[in-house]
N, C-alpha and C positions, 0 to 999 in steps of 0.2 A: 850266339850264332855259331853254327857248325863251322869248324875250321879244319882244313886239311892237315893231318899230322905230318910233321917232318921227321918223326922217329923212324929208324930202320925197322924192317920186318923182324919179328922175334926169331931167335934161333930155335932149332928142334928141342934143345934142352929147356929153353924158356917156355916153349909151347906146352911142355908137360905140366906146367903150373899156371897155365894161362886162363884157367877157369872154364866155365861151361861154353863160352863162345868158341873155344878151340875144339871142344869135344863135340859140339853140335852147332855147326855154322848156321847162322840165321836166328840164334837164340835171342839176340838183342834186337832183331829186326822184325818187322811185320811179315808173317808167313805169306808166301806167294802160292796161290792155288794152282792146281794143274787142270782146272776147269776151263771153260770157254772165256777168253779175254777179248774185249771189243777191239776193233781195229782203230785206226787213227781217229781221234775225237776232236782234233784241232787244238788240243792242249794236252799232249801226251804225258808230260811230267806230272801234272795235277790229276787228270782224269784217270789215266791208266793205273796209277798207284792206288787211288781211291777205289777204283773198280776191283782191283785185286784184293783190297781189304774187305770189300763187300763179299766177294766169293769165299774168302777164308771164313768170314763170320757165318755165312750161310752153311758152309760145310760143317762147321763146329756145331751148328744147331740141327744137323741131320737133314737139311733141306736141299732141294735141287738147285743146281747152279743157274745163274741168270741166262735166259734164252735171248740171243741177239736177233731181234726182229727189225733192226734199224734199216735194213735194205728195203723194207716194204713200209713206207710212211703211213701213219695213221691219219685219217681225215675225218671231217664231219663233226668237230667239237663246236658246240653252240653256246649261247649265252647262259643256258641253264645247266651246263655240264660242270660238275664240281671238280676242282683241282686244288689239292692241298700240296704245296711245294715245300720240301725239306731241302735246305741248302747246306752243303758242306759234308762233314764226316758221315760215312755210311753206318758206322758202328753205334754211335750214341743213340740214334733213334730207331735202330733196326727192330726191336720188339714192337714199337709203336707202328712202324710201317707195315709189319706183318699183320698186326691186329687190324689196322685200317684197311688193308687189302681184303681181309675176310669180311669186314662190315660193309665196305663200299668198294667192290672190285674195280681197280683201275683209277680210283680217285686219288690215291697217295702216290706222289711222284718225287723221286729223289734226284736232285740235280748235283752232280759231282764236279762241275767245272764251270767257270764263268763263260766259257765258249758255248755252253749249252743253253744260255738264256740271253735275253736282250731286254732293254728298257725303252719304252716308247711313251711319249706324252699322253697322259690320261685324257680320254674323251669325256669323262664325267666330272673330274675334279681338277680344276685349273691349278697349275703349279705342281701337281703330283704326277706319278709315273705308273704305268702298267707294266707288270713283269710277264714276258712272253717266253714260253719254253719251246725250243726247237728240238730238244732231245732230253731224255730222262729215263730213269728206271722206274717202271710202274709195278705195283704189287697186286696179286690176285689171291683168290681163295686157295688154301692149302699150302701157303708158303711159296707159291710160284711167283717169279719175277721176270721181267722182260725189259731189255734195252730197246727203246723205241725212238723214232723220230716223228715229229708232229708237223704236218703240212696242211693248212697254215699253222704257225706256232700256236701253242695252247696257252690260254690266259689263266694266270694263277688267281684263285679266289681267297687263298690264305697262305701266308708265308711265315715260316720259322726256320731255325737252323742252328748251327754251331756258332753263336755270337760271342763265345768266350773271348774276352780281351787277351790279345797276345797269342791266340791259337793259330795254327798254321793256315786255317781257312778264313780267319776273321776278316782279312783284308778284302778279298773279293766278295765274301758273303755279305759283309757290311755295306759294300758299295752297291751290290745288286738290290739289297733290301731297303735302301735309303729312300724315304719319301714316296712310298708306294700308295696306290689308291685302294688297296684291299687291306683287310686286317692283317697285322703282323704280330706274331707271338714273340715279342722282344725285338731288340736291335743292339748293335754294338754300343751305342751310347748308354742304353739302359743296362746292358750287361756290365759295362765299366762302372756305372754308378752302383749297381747291386754289389759288386765285388770290391768296392772301396770300404774297408772296415771302419774307417772313421765316420763316413756318411751313414752306414747302416747302424752302427752303435749309437750314433746321435739320434737317429729316427726311432730305433727300438726303445731307447731309454726315455726319450722325450714324449713319444706319442703312444707307445704300447705299454709304458710303465714296466718294462722288463729289466731285471738286473743285468748289467754288463760288467765285464772286468774293469777294474780301475784303469783308466786310460789317460796317458799324457801324450799329446800329439803336437808336433811342431809343423806349421804350415807356412810355405812361402807365399807371400802376397796376401790379398784380402780373403782368399778362400771362398770365392763366389759360388763354388759348387756345393757348399754346405747349406742345409736348411736354415730358414730364418728364425727358427725357434731359439729361445735362450739355451745356453749350454746346459745339458741335462746333468743330473747327479751322476758322479762317477767318471765324467769326461771333462778333462782339462785341455783347452785349446790355446796354444800360444802362436800368434802370428808373427812371422819374421819377415820384415820388409826386405832385408838384405842379409844373406847368410854370413857375410863377412863381419868379423868383429863381434860376434854374438856369443862367444864361448862362455863368458861370465853369466850371461842371462840363462843359457842352457843349463850350466852347472847349478845355478840357483834354483831353477824350476825343477830339475831332476832331484835335487836334494830335498826340496819341499815335498815333492811327490812321494819319494821313498819314505820320508819321515812322517807323512800324514797318517791320519787314523784309518783311511781306506786301505792302507797297505799293512796294517798291523797283523792280519791273519796270515800273511804270506812271508815265507822265509827266503824266497828266491825269485828273481825276475829273469826273464828272457827278453832281450831287446831285439827288435827287428828293424832293419833299415833297408828300404828298397821301394819298389813301385807299389803304390797302394792297391792296385787292382790285381796283384799276384799273391794271394794268400796261400797258406799251406795246402798242398794237394790232398785229395781224399785217398789216393791210391797207396798210402803207406801201410795199410793193413786190410785184411779181408773183413767184410762186414758180417755182423751177426745180429740176431734179433734183440730187441730191447728187453724182452722178458728173460732171455737167457743171460744177458749181461747183468740184470738186476739180481738174478739168482746167484751168479758168481760173486756178486758184491755182498751176499748174505741176506738179501731181502727175500725171505722165504714165504711169507704170507701172500697168497694170491691177491687178496684185497689191496694190500699195500702196493703191489706191482701194478695192478689195474689203476689205482689212484694216481700213481706217478705217470703212467701212460696217458691218462686223461689230462693231467697237468701239462704234459708235453704237447699234447694235441692242442689244448687251449692256448698255450703260449705261442705255438707255431701259427695258429690262426690269427691271434692278435698281432703277431709280428708281420705277417703278410698283409693284414688289413692296414697296418700303419705304413708299410712300404708302398702299398698301392695308393693310399691317400696322398702320400708325399709325391708320388709319381704323377698323380693327376694334376698337381700344381705346376708341372713343368711345361714349358712351351713346346710346340711341335718340333722345333729345331733341337731342343735339348733331348727330346725323346727319340729323335731319329726319324720323325715323320708323324703326321697327325693321326695315323691309324696304328701306330706302334704302342703296344701295351704289354705289360707283364701279366699274362692271363692267370686267373686263379679260379678253379672250379673244384668242388668236392672237398672231402676231408683229407687231412694230412696223414701220411704214413711214416712210421719211424723205423730206423735201423741204427745200429751203433757199431763203431769200430771196437775191436777187442779192448776191454777196459783194463786199467791198472787196478790191482787189488787195493782197496782203501787202507792206508796205513793206520796204525793205532796211535793213540795219544792226541787225537784232535787235529792232526795235520790234514792237508787237503789231498784227496785222491780224485782222479778225473777219468771221464770217458767222454768221447766226442759223439754226440747224437745228431743224426741227420734227419730232417723232416722235409720231405718233398711233396709239393702239391701236384695233384693230377691235372696238369695243364701243360703249358709250354716249357716247363722245367725249372721254375725258381724254387729255391729251398733255403732253409735256415739251419745253421749249425748251432747246437747248444752244447755247453759244457755241463756234465753232471758231476757235481763236486760233493764230496763227503766232508762236511764241516761240523765238528763236534757231534759226530754220530747222527747228523741230519743231512739228508740228501737235498741239494739245492740245484735248481736249473739256472744257468747263466747263459745269456745270449751272446754268442761270439761274433757271428757275421752271417751274411747272406751270400748266395752264389746263384749264378744263372743256369747252371747245368749239372754241376758235380753231384748234387744230391740225387737228381734223377738217375744219373749213371750208377751211383752207389746202390740205390734201391733196385734198379733193374739187374745189377750184378747179383744182389742178394737173392732175387727171385730166380735167376738163372741157376745159381748154386743150389737152390732148394729143389729145382726140378731134377737135378742130377741124383738126388737121394730120394726121389719119389714123392716130393711135396707137390700138392696140387698147384696149378698155375695161379699166380697172383692177379690182383685186379689192376695194378698200376698201368700196364700197357693199354688195357681196354679203356680205362678212365681217361688217359691222355688222348688216345685216338678219338674217343667220342667227343672230347672237348674240342679238338682241332676240327673235326668234321662238322660239329655244330656251328663253330664260328664261320666256317666256309659257307654253310647253308644260310646263315643269317645274312652274309654278304650277298648271296645269290638273290634274295628276295628284295634287296634294296632297289628302290625306284621302279618296282613292278606296279602295274596298273591293275587294281582289284575292283571289280564291280560287286558291290555289296547290296543285297536285296533286303530291305527292312532294317531300320535303325534300332528298334526295340526301345525299352524304357531306360530308367536310371540304372537298372541292374546291369545294363550292357555298356555303361559309361567307360569301362576299362578298354573297350575296343579302340576308342579314338586315341587314347594315350599310347596303347601298344602299337598302333599303326604308325604313330610318329616315331616311336623308339626304333621300330624295325625299318623305317624309311619307306613304307608303303604309300602309294598314291591311291586313296580311296575315292571311288565314284559311287555315290550313295543314291539308291532309289528308295524313296520314302513317301508314305501316304500323307503324313502330316507336314504341310508346307511351312509350318512354324516350328518344326522340331529343333531342339537346341543343338543338334549335331550339324545343322546346315552350315555353320561357320567353321566347323572343325575338319572338313573334308576337302579334297581337291575339287570335286564337282558334285553339286547337289541337284538331283533330278526328282522334283516332286511329281508323284504320280499316285493316284488313289487306287490301290489294289485290294482294299479291305474286303470286297466281295470275292472270296477265293473260289467260289464255284465257277467263276469266269476266268480262271487262271490261264487257260489257253489263249483267250483274247488278250489278257494282260501281258502275256509273254510276247505277243506280236507287237503291242504298243511299246513295251520297254525296249525291245530290239530296235524298233524304229527310232526311239529317243537316242539310243546309244550311237546309231549310225549318223543321226542328224547332228550330234555334237562332235562327230569325228573321233570318237573314242575307239581304241583298240585294246580292250582289256586282255591281260594275260590269264586271268582267272575270274570266275564268278562263283559266289557262295553266299550262304546266309547263316547267321547265328541265331535268328529269331524264328521261333517255332512256327508261327503262322505262315512264313514265307518260304519254307523249304521246297515245296512243290514248285512254286513260281521260279525259284532260283534254278531248279533242275531243268525246267522247260526253257529258260533263257540260255543256260549252258548248251542245251541241245541245239538251239537255233544259232548260237554264235560259234558252234564247233569247239567248245571248251570242255575240259575234262570234268567229269562228275558222275555220280550214280545216275542210272536211267530214271526218268520221271516215273515210270511204272513202278519201280522198286520203292521210290520215295512215297508214292501214293499208298502202296501196301503197308508201309511202316507207319504212315501218318494216320490211317484209319484203323482204330484199335481192333474192332471186331474182324475186319478183313485180315489183319495181321495174324490173329489166332486161327481163323478158318483156313488161311493159306498154309500155315505151319502144320495144321492137322492133316493136310494132304501130303506133307513131306515125310515119307516113311523110309527113306534110305539113310543109312548111317548107323553107328553103334555108340550111343543110342541115336535114333533119328530125331530131327527137330520136333516132330510131333510129340515127343515125350515131354517137351517143355511147355506146350500150349495148354490153355485153360478153356474149358467149355464156356461159350458165350453166345449171346444173340443180340442183334441190333434192335433198337426200340425207336419207332417213329410214331407210334400211336398206342392207345391203351389196349387195342387188340393185340399188338405185338407183345405187350406185357403179359397177357394171358398165355399166349403161345410160348413165350420164353420161360414162363414159370413151370411149364411142363417138361422143359429140357434142361434147365439149370437148377441144381439143388440149392436149397436155402440152408444157412444164411448165404447171401450173395452180395455182390458189390454193384451198385448202379452208378454210372458216371457218363459224362459227355463223350460222344464218339470221337471227336477231334479235340478234346479238352487239353488244357495245360495248367500247370501250377497247382493241381489237386483241387481246383474249384469245382464244386458240384458233385464230388465223390461222396458216397454214403453207403453205409452198411444197412442192408434191409433184411429183415427176418422172415418176411412173408410176401406174397403177391400183393396184399393190401398195402403194406408199407411201400412197396415199389410203385404202385399206382399213385399213392399220395406224393411221393418224392418227385415222380415224373411230372405230375400235374403242377407242382410248385415251380419246378425248374423250367418247364415249357412256358409258364406264365411270366416268370421273372427274367429269364435269359433268352431273348429272342434273336438279337443280332449283336454285332460288335460294339455298337453304341452303349448297350446295357452293361457290358463288362469287357473293355478292350484287352486284347492280348491273350485270350484264353481259347481261341479257336472258333468263336461264334461266326466268323466270316465264312466258315464251312457249313453253317447251319447249327441247329441245336438238337440233332439226333442224339440218342443215348445208346448205351449197351448195358446188358445185364450179364455179369460173369461170375463164375463160381468163386466163393471166398477161399483163399489159399492161406492156411495157417503157416506160421514160421516167422523168421526174422527178415526184415526188408533191407535190401542192398542196392546200391548203384554200381554199375560197371561201366567205366568210360574206356572206349576202345579207339585205337588208331589202326585203320586197315588200309593197305595199299595193294591193289591188284589181287585182292582176296587173301592177302597174307597179313597176319596179325603182327604189328610192329610194337604195340604197347598196350597195356591194360592196367587199370587201377581200380581196386575194389574199396568202397567206403560203406560204412554201416549207418543205418538210420535207427533212431530210437523209437519207442512206441508211439504210434499215431494217436491223436485225440479222437477216439470214437464218439459218435458214429461218423464223423466227417472226414477221417483219415488225414487230418492236417499234420504236417511234419512238425516235430518238436525238437529233435536233437540229432546230431550226427557226429561221427568220429572218423579219422583217417590217420594212420593205416587201419585196416580192418582188424577186428578182434579175432577173426576166424583163423584156424590153422591153415597152413599152406594148401593142404589137399582140398579143403572145403572152398577156399578162394579159387583154386584151379577149376573146381566144378562150375562155379559161377561164371568164370571167364570163358570156359569152353561152351557152356550153354548160350551165353550172350553172343559169342562169335558165330556159332552154328545158326542161331536164329537170324542174325544179320545176313549171313551168306545165303541162307535159304530164301530170304526175301529179295535177294539181288543186290544187297548193299556191299559192294566190293571195294569202294574207294571213299574214304572220308573219315571223319571223327564222329562217333556215335555214342549216345548215352542210353544204356539199357537198364531198366528197373526190373528187379526180380525178387521173389520170395524164396527163402531157403528153409525147407522143413526136413523131417527125417527121411523123406523119400527123395530128396535132392532138389535141384533148382526148378522153379516154375516161373514162367515169364509173366510179368505184368504188362509192360509196354516197351516199345522201342521209340526213342526220340532220334530221328535221323539228322542230328546236329550236335554240336558241342554241348556238354552238360551245362545246365543253368545254375542259378543261385550262386553259391560259393565255390562250386566244384573246380572251376578253372584256377581260381586263386589258391585254393588249398593244395591241389596237386602240384602246382608250381612251387609252393612253399615247402612242401614235404619231400617231394621227389625231384624237382628241378624242371622237367619239361613243361612247355607252354602249349596247351591244347589249341589255342588260337593260332600260333605259328604253325603247329602241325597241320591244322586244317588248310592253311594257306599253301603249305608245301605240297600237300596231296593234290590240291586243286591246280597247282602249277605242274603236276606230273613228277614231283620229286619225292622219293620215299624218305620221310623224316628220320634222322639219326637220333634214336632214343636209347636210353640206358638198357643194355642187354640184361642186366641183373639189377633192377632198381632197388636201392636200399633207402629206407626212410631216414631223413635227417632229423626228424622230430615227430612228435605226436600232436594232433590237433583235436580238440573237442569243442563243439559249438552248440548253441541253442538258438531257436528262432524266437523272435519277438513279434507280438501281435499288437495292432493299434488298440483293439478292444481291451486287452489285458494290461498293456504297458504304456499306452499313450500318455497318461498323466505323469507316470514315472520318468519316461524318457524326455518328455517335453517340459512341462512346468516344473517338474521335480529336478531338472538339471542333469538327469541321467545321461542323455545323449552327449552333452558337453563334456561330462566326465569321461565317457567312453572315448570320445575323440582325443582328449588329452592323453589318455592311456595309450591309444593307438599311435600317437606321435612319438611315444617313448618305446614303441615296439612291444608293449605288454599285452595287447589284445589285437585281434583282427576283426574288422568290421566290414560287412558286405551289405550295402544299402540296396534293398530290393525294390522299393517304391519310394517316391518322394513324399507321399502321404498315404494314409491308410487306404488299402485297396479292398473294395467290396465291403460288405457288411453282413453280419449274422453268419448263416451257414455258407455264404459265398466269400468269406474273408480270406485274404492271403497274408502270409507273413510279410512284415515290412522291413525287418532287419535281422541279419545273422551276426551273433556275437560269439567269438571263439577265443580260446586260450591255448597256448602251446606248452609243451613240457618235454623233458627227456624221456618220460614214460607216459603211457595212457593214463595211469592213475594220477600222476602229477598234473597233467593237463586238466583232467576232470575235477580235481580238488581245487585248482586255481579258478576254474570256471564257476564252480559252485560257490566259492567264497565271494567272487565278484557279483554273482547274481543275488546272493543274499544281502550283500552290502548295498546294492543299488535298488533292491526291491523288485527285481525281475522274478525271483523265486517267491512263490506264495502258495497258500493252500489250494487255490484254484489253478495254479500253474506250477506243479511240484517239480522243479528242476532236478532235485536229487533223485526222484523216481525216474525221470527221463534218462539220466546218466547212469543209473544202476544197471542198465542193460548192457553196458559196454564192459564186458568181462571176458 
C-alpha cells in the first residue's frame, strides 16, 4: 500500500542526482492531458484520474480528445440496442474499444467509475442482476469518443473489464460484474483462479498433457480450490493443516524435491513466497516477435521456426481448452455468476519477451512466450528452454489480461515503424460484439414458416442453444418438430399458388394464439414467398414479397436481370437467355431463342431434381413429357417446388466451374460472403457429386463471384436477408444459374460455421430482427473441408446392410468426419433421385482433406467405377 513518506525534501545538491523524476516531473506518474476533462462525475478520485488516462492514451494514438456530451442525455435505447460494457482501466482495452466503435458505432461503452452504473434485480433471471449504465464513454467511427449520460439508464448486453486480482479497479469492477444476467467475459473469481500458478499448472499438466516446471507447493488447509484430478507429473503438493511446527516436514520435502530426478537438469532454483494470484509481471521487457527471438537463438531455418510456432499455437490451444473444461465444472458462485465465462474464440497469437542467448554446454536458456486468445483476454505463458541443443516448450502459468496487453503493445510498437495493423483488436472486438448479439436474441419470439425435412434438423437444436422461442407453421400435422418448438401451428400451405390466401389465414392463426413475434422467416425453399407475405401483414422486417417472387421463379429472375442495364458491369451481364415452358408449343418457341446444348429444369425447382442437359429440341420435348407426366404436384415429390406447379424453363448451357456464394445482406450492404466449389455434376442429370470449402479459386476470381451474386440480389430487390446464389465461372466471368432467397441448404450452414465461424442461421435471425450481424471483417479459414454426396441407388447397400453408416457415425463421434443427413431415406428414384447424405473430411490443407476423404470412401465402398470419387475430387486444384 502507498504510504506517505516521512523523509525531508531533497536538497538542491541531492536533486542533481535524483534521476529522471527530478529532471522531468511526472516521469513516474501517468501523464495528464491538456484536453477536455469531464466535470464532477460523482466519484472524482476514480473517474477523473481514469478519464485523464484515457485522454493521454488517445493523444498518444493521434486521436481526438473525448467530447463531453453529458449535458444532453441520450434517450431511446430499446431491448434490441447493443451495449458492450468495459469496466475499469481505459488503457487495457483501448484498441478494442476503437475497433468496436468502427464496427458498431456507439455499441462499445467504457465505464470508468462505480458511480456511473447500478445493479437492479433481473426481470428474466431470478437471483441475477442487470447492469444499467447512467454514464459512459462511447466510441464511434474514426477514433471519436464521447462522454454521455443515458436517460433512462442503458442496459448492458455483455460485460468485461479489468478483473485482474489486486488491480486498482478490481474491487468495484468485480462487485458491479457479480451475478449478472448477461454474458460476462470473465470475473474476479475466474481471474484469481487463472492467475493461481498452482491451479493452472495442475490443470495444464493433468488435462492438456503439457510439460510444466518441476513444482513443489505447500498449501494451508485442504486446498479445496484445486481440481479433483490426481496430482499430475511434475507437481508435488503438500498440505499443511497448521503452519506451526512444520519446519522438519518442509525441510524434508524440499530436500527430496531438490534431490529428485526431475531437478537433475537444473543448477539453480529461484524460490517465490507470496500471494498465489500475483505472478511475475509482463512489463519487465519490451515484447518482440517469436520469429525474431528464434533467429536470435540461432534457429535460422524458416521451416524450423514455423514448426515451433505451430507447436506453440497447438500447445496454447490445448492449454486454453483444458482451462475452459476445468472452468465449466465450477459452480456459478465459484465463477462469479452463472453467465461468467473465460471466452475463447479464434487462433492464438504469439509474442515473446527479449530472450536470453542460450548458453553452451547443455545448460538451460529461456525466453518467456505469451499466447493470447482473441477474446476477453485470457492467455498462457510458456517458457522456451534450450536443453541439450533442443528447444522445449514448458507451460508456466495463465493470466487473465497481461498477454492481451503485451500483444496489443507489440502491435502498437509495430505501427510506429510502419507495420500494418494487426488482427488482435479486431478479433477481440468481433468476439465481444458477437457475444452481445447472441444475448440480444435470447427469448425472442420467431415465427418460422415451414419445418422442412431431416436436413433442417439442426434448426431446432440451434434455436435451443440461442434461446429462441420458435412458433412453427407447418403443413404436416405429424411433423417430428411439433414437440421441439414453443408453439406448433399446423396449417396446410402446400398449394403455394394460393400463398396470398395462406398468408391471411396464418396471420389470423398468429393473432388467435395471442402471439407477438419479433421476427418471421423461413429456411425452407417452398415457403419463402409465404414468409415474406406474412412479414408484410405483421409489419415485420424482411425483403418485399415481390422481390422474393422474382428470385423464386427462375425464368423471371433472368428476364428481370436482362432489363437491369445500369452499373459496371450491369446485372444484365450475369443473366442467361432462357424461356418458360408450360406446353410443347413453348418448347418449339424456346428452341428458336435458346441455343443448344441447353438445360431444362423446373421453374420453381429445388435440390436439382428434374434438371437435365438437352442437345436438341427433340430431347427437350422428351424430357418435358416425362417430367410433366411424373411430377404433377407436391405429393409426387415433396419439397422440390411442385406446390408452385410443374412449369419448366429452358436456359442456355453455361460452361465453366460451378460455385455457391452465400451472402449476408443488411439494408443493401454486404456484411459477409463465402464461396464454395462444386465438383463435376453427373451428366445429363446435373446431380451434385462433391464440394470443397474454402474455394480453390484465387481471391480475384472469388471477388468476381461475390460481386456478381450481390448485384443480382440487389437488382431483384433482395436487400435484407441471407441468400444462396448459384453461379458458373468461365473465361468470360460469372454467369448466374439461380438465386435461392434463403439460407444455403444441404451442408453449407454446417461447413461455413466449421471453417469460418459464423452461423448463417443466427445471421438470418439477426437480420430479421433488424440487427446487422457482426461477422468477421477478414474471414480466415480455420481448416479445409472436402465432401462427397451419397446416393441411395449407388450406396444404399454399402451404407445400410454393409455397416457403412454405422462406421461413419462412429468416426463422426471422434471428430474425424462430418455427416449431413439430407433425407431419412432414399428420396426420389431414377432421374429424380436426390442425394441422401453428405460425407466430408477436414484437413490443414485442401489436399490433405481430399486425401483423407478419398481413403475413407475407398475403405467404405463409396468410391466405385460407377461413382469415381477420385475423379470428382480431382477438380479441386
